[in-house]
C-alpha positions, 0 to 999 in steps of 0.5 A, spaced: 519 439 567 512 439 565 511 447 567 518 448 563 515 445 557 509 449 558 513 455 559 517 454 552 510 452 549 506 458 551 509 463 546 508 459 540 501 458 542 500 466 543 503 467 536 499 462 533 493 464 536 494 471 534 495 468 526 489 466 526 485 472 529 489 476 523 486 470 518 479 471 521 480 479 520 477 481 512 484 484 509 481 489 504 485 492 498 484 498 495 486 503 491 487 504 483 487 500 477 493 497 480 489 494 486 484 492 481 489 488 477 491 484 483 489 477 484 489 478 491 484 472 493 489 467 490 496 471 493 492 471 500 488 464 500 488 464 508 485 470 508 478 473 508 479 477 502 476 483 498 478 487 493 475 495 492 481 496 486 478 501 480 482 503 474 483 511 474 481 512 481 484 518 484 486 519 492 480 523 493 475 519 490 476 513 495 472 516 500 465 517 496 465 510 495 462 509 501 466 504 503 466 500 511 473 498 513 471 499 521 475 493 524 478 490 518 485 490 515 485 495 509 491 495 504 492 501 500 495 502 493 493 509 490 496 516 488 499 514 481 493 517 477 495 523 482 501 525 479 501 531 475 503 538 473 503 540 481 508 535 483 513 536 478 513 544 479 518 546 484 514 551 487 507 548 487 510 541 489 510 542 497 504 544 497 501 538 493 505 533 497 502 536 504 495 535 501 495 530 498 498 526 504 492 529 509 488 527 504 490 520 506 491 521 513 483 524 513 481 518 508 485 513 513 481 515 520 475 516 517 475 509 515 477 507 522 480 500 520 483 496 525 490 496 521 492 500 515 498 498 510 499 503 506 504 501 499 509 506 497 507 509 490 511 505 485 516 508 480 513 509 473 516 508 466 510 510 462 510 514 455 510 521 456 512 521 463 517 527 465 524 525 467 523 528 474 517 524 476 520 519 479 524 523 483 517 527 485 514 521 487 520 519 492 519 525 495 512 524 496 513 517 499 518 519 504 512 524 506 507 518 506 511 514 510 512 519 516 505 520 516 503 512 517 508 511 521 505 516 526 499 512 526 499 507 532 495 502 527 499 503 520 505 501 517 508 503 511 511 498 506 516 501 502 517 497 495 519 503 490 525 500 490 524 493 488 521 496 482 526 501 480 531 500 475 535 506 472 531 511 475 525 508 472 520 502 473 522 496 471 520 494 465 521 487 467 516 488 472 510 491 468 506 490 462 506 498 460 511 502 464 505 503 469 500 497 470 505 490 473 506 484 470 505 477 474 512 478 477 511 485 479 505 482 483 509 477 486 513 483 489 507 486 492 505 479 495 512 477 498 513 485 501 506 485 504 506 478 506 512 479 511 508 486 514 501 482 514 
């Protein structure tokens, strides 16, 4: 009877051990203003959290910050500030996407985190945005997801559709068509918590 009970409890004990190990690993958030405005400390109170979000950041800026993520769990949300004419142009979009994804890979591999969680680039509904931008972002997210899933320690957190309404960012989740309100951040909290 005791052996049977031990066999039943072993998976539970192993699971609890894994959770406590994860909770002791620093959870680092990095990216642009979407990360800077995210109350990550309150959202993940059982984790040791660090928020390295900077408003206006571009993907290529991240490596210039000399961040040390070795052995840590990293959550990345960056790229909306990289959206410009190159992604909108049918001739330049394929090269833009290839370069963007390669820069993303290089950044992750340089940091050598324990695990990385890449959040999809969100749809936009910002004033003066080109009406084709969101379909181009979807194309970029697909390429980004394929790269992230090729990493043994990578998870792509696809939240794009949760924020989409009639082809644009749902304004119920946004302050201005780009930045998120509390409801928008709650979506990020829930979707990320499911994969941590």
